[in-house]
N, C-alpha and C positions, 0 to 999 in steps of 0.2 A: 132442521130441515123445514122447508116452506110448507105451510099448512095445505096449500093447493096440491103439492106433490103427495103429501100424506093422504089427502082425500082420494086421489086417484089410486094410490097403492092399496087403500082400504077397500076399494070396490072389488067385487067378485068378477073380474074381467079375465078373459083369456090373455096369455102373454102378448100376443100380437096386438090385441085391442088396447091393452094397458100401455104398450110401447107407443102406439099411435096417439093416445091421449097425452102421454108425456111429451111426445114430439110437438104436438100442437101447443101445449102450454109453453114449451121451450121457445117455440117461434114467437109467441106473444111476448114473453119476457124479454127476448132478445130485441124485438122491435121497440120495446119500452126502455131499452138501454140497460137492462138488468142482466149483464153478461154472466155474472156468477149464478144467478137463479136459473138462467137458461142452461148453463153448463151442468148444474145439478140435475135438471130434468133429463137432459140427454144422456148423462152418465147412468141415471137410473133406468132409462129406456134401454140402453145397451145391456145393462145387468139383467133386466126383465126378459128381454127377447133373445139376446145373445147371438143373433144372426146379423150379417151386414145389412145396413139399411140407411134410411135418411139420418138417423141420429149420428152415425159415424161421420157423415159428410158435414153436418152442422157442428159437431164437436171439433172437427179439424179446423173449420173456419174460426170458431170461437177461441180455440187454443192458440192459433196463430195471431189473432187479435190481441189476446192477453200477453203473449210473448212479445209482440211489438210494443205494447204499452209498457211492459217491464223494461224493454230495451231503451225506450225514450226516457224513462225515469232513472236509468242506470242501475236497475235492480238485478244484479247478476244471479241472485238466488231464485228470483222469479223466472228469469230466462231459463235457468236450468230446470226448474220444476215443470214449466210448460213444454220445454224441449223433450223431457222424459215422457210426458203425457202424450205428445205427438208421436214419439217413437213407439210407445206401447200400443197406441191406436193403429199405427201402420203395421205393426207386427200382428196384431189381431186380425186385420184385414188380409194380410198375407196368409196367415194360418187358415182363415176361412176359405180362401181360394185353394190353398194347397190340400186341405183335408175335406173339402166339400161341405162345409157347414151351411 
């Protein structure tokens, strides 16, 4: 795991503030074309906060980008992996709406 992510997780922050810090780091990494680092940030953000928010939207974009890259390379295993991640993220959003998270 990236040391920047570990530094945020090590701070004594409320879950919402921790998620916000991870989201900002994710945006920075994504702008620097470090999609994997950004995805790691946003996945940790979702795990920390657990409620729908900016991390889910950013993850959806990043997962779709990675799936597209896998498709261009002919990487069927990668396509399947990111398709499953997209499906899980969509299910999480549906559950949040359905159950009022």
